[in-house]
PyMOL Python script that loads the backbone (N, CA, C, O; Angstrom):
from pymol import cmd

cmd.read_pdbstr("""\
ATOM      1  N   MET A   1     -12.023 -10.737  40.754  1.00  0.00           N
ATOM      2  CA  MET A   1     -11.793  -9.954  40.644  1.00  0.00           C
ATOM      3  C   MET A   1     -11.491 -10.408  39.148  1.00  0.00           C
ATOM      4  O   MET A   1     -11.731  -9.799  38.105  1.00  0.00           O
ATOM      5  N   PHE A   2     -10.970 -11.495  39.316  1.00  0.00           N
ATOM      6  CA  PHE A   2     -10.827 -11.748  37.943  1.00  0.00           C
ATOM      7  C   PHE A   2     -11.098 -11.090  35.958  1.00  0.00           C
ATOM      8  O   PHE A   2     -10.608 -10.613  34.935  1.00  0.00           O
ATOM      9  N   LYS A   3     -12.323 -11.630  36.708  1.00  0.00           N
ATOM     10  CA  LYS A   3     -13.311 -11.931  35.550  1.00  0.00           C
ATOM     11  C   LYS A   3     -14.195 -11.315  36.037  1.00  0.00           C
ATOM     12  O   LYS A   3     -15.334 -11.771  35.942  1.00  0.00           O
ATOM     13  N   LYS A   4     -13.924  -9.862  36.836  1.00  0.00           N
ATOM     14  CA  LYS A   4     -14.762  -8.817  36.463  1.00  0.00           C
ATOM     15  C   LYS A   4     -13.576  -8.040  35.833  1.00  0.00           C
ATOM     16  O   LYS A   4     -13.964  -6.953  35.405  1.00  0.00           O
ATOM     17  N   PHE A   5     -12.301  -8.250  35.649  1.00  0.00           N
ATOM     18  CA  PHE A   5     -11.424  -7.074  35.032  1.00  0.00           C
ATOM     19  C   PHE A   5     -11.596  -8.233  33.162  1.00  0.00           C
ATOM     20  O   PHE A   5     -11.755  -7.491  32.192  1.00  0.00           O
ATOM     21  N   ILE A   6     -11.569  -9.415  32.893  1.00  0.00           N
ATOM     22  CA  ILE A   6     -11.916  -9.849  31.661  1.00  0.00           C
ATOM     23  C   ILE A   6     -13.185  -9.222  30.604  1.00  0.00           C
ATOM     24  O   ILE A   6     -13.566  -9.003  29.454  1.00  0.00           O
ATOM     25  N   ARG A   7     -13.461  -9.149  32.101  1.00  0.00           N
ATOM     26  CA  ARG A   7     -15.309  -8.188  31.556  1.00  0.00           C
ATOM     27  C   ARG A   7     -14.774  -7.289  31.253  1.00  0.00           C
ATOM     28  O   ARG A   7     -14.264  -7.532  30.159  1.00  0.00           O
ATOM     29  N   ASN A   8     -14.539  -6.262  31.580  1.00  0.00           N
ATOM     30  CA  ASN A   8     -14.202  -4.604  31.131  1.00  0.00           C
ATOM     31  C   ASN A   8     -13.656  -4.305  30.016  1.00  0.00           C
ATOM     32  O   ASN A   8     -12.639  -4.892  29.647  1.00  0.00           O
ATOM     33  N   GLU A   9     -14.253  -3.318  29.269  1.00  0.00           N
ATOM     34  CA  GLU A   9     -14.105  -3.290  27.918  1.00  0.00           C
ATOM     35  C   GLU A   9     -14.158  -2.243  27.451  1.00  0.00           C
ATOM     36  O   GLU A   9     -14.338  -2.113  26.240  1.00  0.00           O
ATOM     37  N   ALA A  10     -13.990  -0.986  28.441  1.00  0.00           N
ATOM     38  CA  ALA A  10     -13.916  -0.074  28.568  1.00  0.00           C
ATOM     39  C   ALA A  10     -12.453   0.328  27.752  1.00  0.00           C
ATOM     40  O   ALA A  10     -12.357   1.169  26.858  1.00  0.00           O
ATOM     41  N   GLY A  11     -11.511  -0.386  28.230  1.00  0.00           N
ATOM     42  CA  GLY A  11      -9.697   0.019  27.869  1.00  0.00           C
ATOM     43  C   GLY A  11      -9.464   0.058  26.217  1.00  0.00           C
ATOM     44  O   GLY A  11      -8.729   0.788  25.553  1.00  0.00           O
ATOM     45  N   ALA A  12     -10.880  -1.600  25.581  1.00  0.00           N
ATOM     46  CA  ALA A  12     -10.771  -1.253  24.437  1.00  0.00           C
ATOM     47  C   ALA A  12     -11.125  -0.255  23.879  1.00  0.00           C
ATOM     48  O   ALA A  12     -10.086   0.215  23.417  1.00  0.00           O
ATOM     49  N   THR A  13     -12.030   0.453  23.591  1.00  0.00           N
ATOM     50  CA  THR A  13     -12.340   0.921  23.657  1.00  0.00           C
ATOM     51  C   THR A  13     -11.962   2.367  22.951  1.00  0.00           C
ATOM     52  O   THR A  13     -12.325   2.917  21.912  1.00  0.00           O
ATOM     53  N   ALA A  14     -10.880   2.781  24.227  1.00  0.00           N
ATOM     54  CA  ALA A  14      -9.438   3.291  24.469  1.00  0.00           C
ATOM     55  C   ALA A  14      -9.084   3.317  22.718  1.00  0.00           C
ATOM     56  O   ALA A  14      -9.185   3.958  21.672  1.00  0.00           O
ATOM     57  N   ILE A  15      -8.666   2.247  23.274  1.00  0.00           N
ATOM     58  CA  ILE A  15      -7.165   1.454  21.746  1.00  0.00           C
ATOM     59  C   ILE A  15      -7.758   1.593  21.072  1.00  0.00           C
ATOM     60  O   ILE A  15      -6.969   1.817  20.153  1.00  0.00           O
ATOM     61  N   GLU A  16      -9.180   1.704  20.447  1.00  0.00           N
ATOM     62  CA  GLU A  16     -10.219   0.796  19.424  1.00  0.00           C
ATOM     63  C   GLU A  16      -9.808   2.963  18.412  1.00  0.00           C
ATOM     64  O   GLU A  16      -9.131   3.236  17.422  1.00  0.00           O
ATOM     65  N   TYR A  17     -10.509   3.745  19.219  1.00  0.00           N
ATOM     66  CA  TYR A  17      -9.843   4.917  19.224  1.00  0.00           C
ATOM     67  C   TYR A  17      -9.063   5.315  18.541  1.00  0.00           C
ATOM     68  O   TYR A  17      -9.002   5.871  17.444  1.00  0.00           O
ATOM     69  N   GLY A  18      -8.119   4.818  19.659  1.00  0.00           N
ATOM     70  CA  GLY A  18      -5.889   5.859  19.243  1.00  0.00           C
ATOM     71  C   GLY A  18      -5.976   4.998  17.798  1.00  0.00           C
ATOM     72  O   GLY A  18      -6.096   5.637  16.752  1.00  0.00           O
ATOM     73  N   LEU A  19      -5.920   3.715  17.774  1.00  0.00           N
ATOM     74  CA  LEU A  19      -5.607   3.828  17.067  1.00  0.00           C
ATOM     75  C   LEU A  19      -6.241   3.640  15.265  1.00  0.00           C
ATOM     76  O   LEU A  19      -5.777   3.092  14.266  1.00  0.00           O
ATOM     77  N   ILE A  20      -7.536   4.433  15.564  1.00  0.00           N
ATOM     78  CA  ILE A  20      -8.802   4.973  14.293  1.00  0.00           C
ATOM     79  C   ILE A  20      -8.047   6.159  14.510  1.00  0.00           C
ATOM     80  O   ILE A  20      -7.474   6.199  13.421  1.00  0.00           O
ATOM     81  N   ALA A  21      -7.729   6.925  14.987  1.00  0.00           N
ATOM     82  CA  ALA A  21      -6.521   7.912  14.725  1.00  0.00           C
ATOM     83  C   ALA A  21      -4.669   8.103  14.938  1.00  0.00           C
ATOM     84  O   ALA A  21      -4.153   9.198  14.718  1.00  0.00           O
ATOM     85  N   ALA A  22      -4.147   7.350  15.214  1.00  0.00           N
ATOM     86  CA  ALA A  22      -3.457   6.648  14.257  1.00  0.00           C
ATOM     87  C   ALA A  22      -2.581   6.521  12.861  1.00  0.00           C
ATOM     88  O   ALA A  22      -1.451   6.549  12.372  1.00  0.00           O
ATOM     89  N   GLY A  23      -4.313   6.322  12.548  1.00  0.00           N
ATOM     90  CA  GLY A  23      -4.526   5.732  11.279  1.00  0.00           C
ATOM     91  C   GLY A  23      -4.967   7.042  10.053  1.00  0.00           C
ATOM     92  O   GLY A  23      -4.920   7.127   8.826  1.00  0.00           O
ATOM     93  N   ILE A  24      -5.376   7.887  11.124  1.00  0.00           N
ATOM     94  CA  ILE A  24      -6.037   9.140   9.730  1.00  0.00           C
ATOM     95  C   ILE A  24      -4.735   9.654  10.271  1.00  0.00           C
ATOM     96  O   ILE A  24      -4.421  10.514   9.449  1.00  0.00           O
ATOM     97  N   ALA A  25      -3.570   9.601  11.418  1.00  0.00           N
ATOM     98  CA  ALA A  25      -2.275  10.644  10.909  1.00  0.00           C
ATOM     99  C   ALA A  25      -1.802  10.067  10.213  1.00  0.00           C
ATOM    100  O   ALA A  25      -1.484  10.784   9.263  1.00  0.00           O
ATOM    101  N   VAL A  26      -1.473   8.920  10.053  1.00  0.00           N
ATOM    102  CA  VAL A  26      -0.742   7.905   9.107  1.00  0.00           C
ATOM    103  C   VAL A  26      -1.182   8.432   7.101  1.00  0.00           C
ATOM    104  O   VAL A  26      -0.585   8.857   6.111  1.00  0.00           O
ATOM    105  N   ALA A  27      -2.370   8.085   7.451  1.00  0.00           N
ATOM    106  CA  ALA A  27      -3.404   7.779   6.098  1.00  0.00           C
ATOM    107  C   ALA A  27      -2.736   9.953   5.391  1.00  0.00           C
ATOM    108  O   ALA A  27      -2.232  10.081   4.275  1.00  0.00           O
ATOM    109  N   ILE A  28      -2.936  11.161   6.314  1.00  0.00           N
ATOM    110  CA  ILE A  28      -2.275  12.160   6.134  1.00  0.00           C
ATOM    111  C   ILE A  28      -0.771  12.221   5.646  1.00  0.00           C
ATOM    112  O   ILE A  28      -0.344  12.856   4.682  1.00  0.00           O
ATOM    113  N   ALA A  29       0.012  11.335   6.617  1.00  0.00           N
ATOM    114  CA  ALA A  29       1.309  11.717   6.082  1.00  0.00           C
ATOM    115  C   ALA A  29       1.067  11.431   4.426  1.00  0.00           C
ATOM    116  O   ALA A  29       0.983  12.462   3.760  1.00  0.00           O
ATOM    117  N   VAL A  30       0.984  10.548   3.913  1.00  0.00           N
ATOM    118  CA  VAL A  30       1.161   9.852   3.225  1.00  0.00           C
ATOM    119  C   VAL A  30       0.730  11.493   1.981  1.00  0.00           C
ATOM    120  O   VAL A  30       1.349  12.180   1.168  1.00  0.00           O
ATOM    121  N   VAL A  31      -0.582  11.428   2.516  1.00  0.00           N
ATOM    122  CA  VAL A  31      -1.094  12.154   1.198  1.00  0.00           C
ATOM    123  C   VAL A  31      -0.007  13.154   1.315  1.00  0.00           C
ATOM    124  O   VAL A  31       0.812  13.168   0.396  1.00  0.00           O
ATOM    125  N   VAL A  32       0.192  14.301   2.648  1.00  0.00           N
ATOM    126  CA  VAL A  32       1.017  15.314   2.693  1.00  0.00           C
ATOM    127  C   VAL A  32       2.129  15.032   2.012  1.00  0.00           C
ATOM    128  O   VAL A  32       2.459  15.922   1.228  1.00  0.00           O
ATOM    129  N   PHE A  33       3.082  13.725   2.063  1.00  0.00           N
ATOM    130  CA  PHE A  33       4.117  13.465   1.508  1.00  0.00           C
ATOM    131  C   PHE A  33       4.355  13.110   0.264  1.00  0.00           C
ATOM    132  O   PHE A  33       5.422  12.871  -0.302  1.00  0.00           O
ATOM    133  N   ALA A  34       3.010  13.095  -0.199  1.00  0.00           N
ATOM    134  CA  ALA A  34       2.902  12.591  -2.084  1.00  0.00           C
ATOM    135  C   ALA A  34       2.959  13.761  -2.769  1.00  0.00           C
ATOM    136  O   ALA A  34       3.678  13.927  -3.755  1.00  0.00           O
ATOM    137  N   LEU A  35       1.919  14.947  -2.092  1.00  0.00           N
ATOM    138  CA  LEU A  35       1.490  16.025  -2.890  1.00  0.00           C
ATOM    139  C   LEU A  35       1.762  16.927  -1.870  1.00  0.00           C
ATOM    140  O   LEU A  35       0.853  17.653  -1.467  1.00  0.00           O
ATOM    141  N   GLY A  36       2.917  16.993  -1.375  1.00  0.00           N
ATOM    142  CA  GLY A  36       3.867  17.899  -1.311  1.00  0.00           C
ATOM    143  C   GLY A  36       4.573  19.055  -1.797  1.00  0.00           C
ATOM    144  O   GLY A  36       4.658  20.266  -1.592  1.00  0.00           O
ATOM    145  N   SER A  37       5.351  17.545  -3.020  1.00  0.00           N
ATOM    146  CA  SER A  37       6.592  18.347  -4.248  1.00  0.00           C
ATOM    147  C   SER A  37       4.905  19.282  -5.823  1.00  0.00           C
ATOM    148  O   SER A  37       4.543  20.140  -6.627  1.00  0.00           O
ATOM    149  N   LYS A  38       4.733  18.328  -5.238  1.00  0.00           N
ATOM    150  CA  LYS A  38       4.047  18.457  -6.537  1.00  0.00           C
ATOM    151  C   LYS A  38       3.084  20.018  -5.992  1.00  0.00           C
ATOM    152  O   LYS A  38       2.971  20.838  -6.902  1.00  0.00           O
ATOM    153  N   LEU A  39       2.595  20.323  -4.973  1.00  0.00           N
ATOM    154  CA  LEU A  39       2.051  21.626  -4.444  1.00  0.00           C
ATOM    155  C   LEU A  39       3.451  22.583  -4.348  1.00  0.00           C
ATOM    156  O   LEU A  39       3.526  23.587  -5.056  1.00  0.00           O
ATOM    157  N   ASN A  40       4.279  22.305  -3.659  1.00  0.00           N
ATOM    158  CA  ASN A  40       5.967  22.925  -3.977  1.00  0.00           C
ATOM    159  C   ASN A  40       6.644  24.243  -5.899  1.00  0.00           C
ATOM    160  O   ASN A  40       7.199  25.314  -6.146  1.00  0.00           O
ATOM    161  N   THR A  41       5.960  22.932  -6.687  1.00  0.00           N
ATOM    162  CA  THR A  41       6.149  22.774  -8.158  1.00  0.00           C
ATOM    163  C   THR A  41       4.705  24.005  -8.518  1.00  0.00           C
ATOM    164  O   THR A  41       5.015  24.887  -9.319  1.00  0.00           O
ATOM    165  N   LEU A  42       3.658  24.044  -8.126  1.00  0.00           N
ATOM    166  CA  LEU A  42       2.666  24.558  -8.464  1.00  0.00           C
ATOM    167  C   LEU A  42       2.566  26.078  -7.931  1.00  0.00           C
ATOM    168  O   LEU A  42       2.241  27.067  -8.589  1.00  0.00           O
ATOM    169  N   PHE A  43       2.834  26.027  -6.927  1.00  0.00           N
ATOM    170  CA  PHE A  43       2.844  27.555  -6.065  1.00  0.00           C
ATOM    171  C   PHE A  43       3.762  28.441  -5.978  1.00  0.00           C
ATOM    172  O   PHE A  43       3.735  29.438  -5.257  1.00  0.00           O
ATOM    173  N   SER A  44       5.119  27.914  -7.148  1.00  0.00           N
ATOM    174  CA  SER A  44       5.974  27.726  -7.705  1.00  0.00           C
ATOM    175  C   SER A  44       5.745  28.227  -8.454  1.00  0.00           C
ATOM    176  O   SER A  44       5.650  29.451  -8.371  1.00  0.00           O
ATOM    177  N   ASN A  45       5.455  27.337  -9.994  1.00  0.00           N
ATOM    178  CA  ASN A  45       4.912  28.449 -11.089  1.00  0.00           C
ATOM    179  C   ASN A  45       4.167  29.715 -10.537  1.00  0.00           C
ATOM    180  O   ASN A  45       4.532  30.889 -10.577  1.00  0.00           O
ATOM    181  N   ILE A  46       3.175  29.238 -10.080  1.00  0.00           N
ATOM    182  CA  ILE A  46       2.565  30.265  -9.885  1.00  0.00           C
ATOM    183  C   ILE A  46       2.835  32.038  -9.705  1.00  0.00           C
ATOM    184  O   ILE A  46       2.360  33.081 -10.154  1.00  0.00           O
ATOM    185  N   ASN A  47       3.919  31.599  -8.744  1.00  0.00           N
ATOM    186  CA  ASN A  47       4.500  33.175  -7.957  1.00  0.00           C
ATOM    187  C   ASN A  47       5.328  33.499  -8.914  1.00  0.00           C
ATOM    188  O   ASN A  47       5.655  34.685  -8.856  1.00  0.00           O
ATOM    189  N   THR A  48       6.140  32.470 -10.405  1.00  0.00           N
ATOM    190  CA  THR A  48       6.347  33.035 -11.224  1.00  0.00           C
ATOM    191  C   THR A  48       5.756  34.662 -12.136  1.00  0.00           C
ATOM    192  O   THR A  48       5.951  35.862 -12.325  1.00  0.00           O
ATOM    193  N   LEU A  49       5.092  33.706 -12.376  1.00  0.00           N
ATOM    194  CA  LEU A  49       3.896  33.933 -13.559  1.00  0.00           C
ATOM    195  C   LEU A  49       2.897  35.552 -12.791  1.00  0.00           C
ATOM    196  O   LEU A  49       2.199  36.427 -13.303  1.00  0.00           O
ATOM    197  N   LEU A  50       3.227  35.330 -11.764  1.00  0.00           N
ATOM    198  CA  LEU A  50       2.810  37.019 -10.690  1.00  0.00           C
ATOM    199  C   LEU A  50       3.473  37.957 -11.121  1.00  0.00           C
ATOM    200  O   LEU A  50       4.603  37.540 -11.373  1.00  0.00           O
ATOM    201  N   PRO A  51       3.317  39.590 -11.461  1.00  0.00           N
ATOM    202  CA  PRO A  51       4.318  40.317 -11.173  1.00  0.00           C
ATOM    203  C   PRO A  51       4.800  41.006  -9.993  1.00  0.00           C
ATOM    204  O   PRO A  51       5.847  41.653 -10.041  1.00  0.00           O
TER     205      PRO A  51
END
""", "prot")
cmd.dss("prot")
cmd.show_as("cartoon", "prot")
cmd.util.cbc("prot")
cmd.orient("prot")
C-alpha cells in the first residue's frame, strides 16, 4: 500500500499546476504594481487635455 502511495503522481501534477498559477498571479501583481502609478498619471494627463 505504501509503495502504491509513493508511485501515485496525480497529486504532484495538481501541485505543479497550482505553483504555475501562483507564479503567473505574482507576475501579474508585480507588473500592475510597477505600471499602476505610471498609467494613472498618463490617464490623468489625458483627462486634463480633454474638453
